[in-house]
N, C-alpha and C positions, 0 to 999 in steps of 0.2 A: 365072218358069218353073221347073218342077220339075227338079232335077238329074238324077234318074233318067231323065226323058224326054229330056233333052239327051244323056246318055251312051248311051242306046239307039240314037241315030242315028249313032254313031261306029263305026268299025271296032274290032276288038279291040285293035290296037296303039294307036290314038288314045285309046281308053278307058283303057288301062293308063297312058299318058302323062299324061292329065288327072288320073287318080286319084292318081298319084304327086305331082303338083303340089299337090293338095288335102290329101293325107295325110302327106307327108314334109317334114321340115325341110330346106331347101335347103343349109344350111351343113354339117350333120353327117351327113345321109343317113339318119337314123333317123326313126321316125314322130313326128308332132307331137301336141300336146295334144288336138286335135279327134279324132284317131284313138284316142288313149288313152281318152277319155271314152266312146267307143262300144265299144272292145274290152274294157274292164274289166267292163262289164256281161255280155258274152259269157263271159268267163273265170269270173266268179262263178256264172253259170248252169251252166256246164260242171262246176264244182266241186260244185254242188248235185246234178247228175245222177250224177256218178261217186262222190260221197262223199269224194273226195280234196280236200285243202286246197290253197290257192294262196298263195304269198308275194308281198309287195310291198316294194320298196325305193324310197325317195326319196333321191336322191343330190344333194348340193350341193357345188360346188367352193368350198373355203374361201378367203376373202379374194380372190375373183376381181376385184372392183372395183379393189383395190390392184394386182393383176397388170396389168389393163388400163391403169390410170393410169401405171404404171411403164414398160410395154413397148409400149403403144399397142393400138388395137383390132384391127389386122391380126394382131398376134401373139396377141392374145386369141382371135381366131377360130381360129387354128392350134392353140391350146391346147385349145379346145373340141373340135376334130376329134381331137386326140391323146387326150384323156380319153375321148371316145366310143369310139375304137378300143381303149383299155385295158379299158373296160367290156365291149365285145364279146369280147375275148380271155379274159375271166374267166368267161364263161357257157358252159353246155352248148349244143350246137348247137340243141337243141330250144327254148332260151330266147332265142336271138339275134334272133328276130323280134319280141320283146316289149320292145324298148327304145324309149323315147319321150323327146323333149326336152320337158320339162314347163314350163319357163320359161327365162329368160336363161341361167343357169348351173346349172340344175337338171334332172335326168333322173329318169325313173321306169323301173323294170324290174319286170315281172310274171313270176312264176315259177309256172306251173301245175303241178298234180300233184306237190306236194312238201310236206315237213313244215316246221314253223317252225325246227327245228334245222338242216335243210339250207339254209333261207333265210338264216339267220345265217351259216353257213359260206360261202355264196356271197357275201354282203355283205362278209365279212372278206377274201375273195379279191379282190373288186373294189377295196376300199380299198388293200390291199397292192400290187396290180398298178398302180394309178394312181400311187401313191407312188413305185414303182420306175421307171416309164416317163416320168413327167411332172415338171415343176418346180412342181407344186401338190399339195395333198392334198384329200381329200374327207371329208365327214361323211355318214353314212348312217343314215336312220331305217328301222326294220324293223317290219312288221306281217304278220299271217297270217290269211287268211280260213279260219275254222273253229276254229283254236286260240287266236287272240287277239281276233278280231272276228267277229261273226255277221251283219253286213250290210255293204253296199258303202260307205256313208258312214262307218261306224265304221272300216272297213279303212283308208281314206284318211286320216281324221282321226288315227288312232292312229299311223300311219307318220309323219305330219307332226309330231305331238307328240314322237315319238322323235327325229326329226331336230332339232327345236328344242332338245331336251335335249342332244343330241350337240354342237350348236353352242355352247350356253351352258355347257358343262362342259369346254371345252378344244379342241374340233374334232379333226379327223383321227381319228375313231372311229366305231364302229358301235354304235348304241343300239337296243334292242328296247323296244317299248312295254310298260310295266308299270303296273298300277293303283296309285294312291297308297295307301299303307297306312293 
């Protein structure tokens, strides 16, 4: 049965509740990967219409498996919540709706209507705030639609490559995608 058909039969409160179950990560309260996959297309389309660029951060908690092994999964869950709150505290009000749990200990933040320079500044603030507030560090890969990538798949791939570079060159850092010379 079609999801839209089912939702149309519900009251607005019921629809909101069911949507939150479908779109939100129960542990952290931020959106999930399914919602990210839909929203990023919308943000790229909006960027095309407005002519303004949009930044993308992929954030990974460094050595999270070791943290879980040392302190247990319940403490790991608490740390995921704490990191999520630190990310939220680092963003403009406008961007707080664009946080997604991308995978186990990986988060994505979309930053509409901004420059790559501002995207990097926000990424640095996220890294510093997590480090101050939590017993873990994060590595962040940065890309930008318009200034670094000119299509959706390139935007994600380049942020992922920058994250990979951050993790393989020492962790606890922000890396911006750069073409190999």
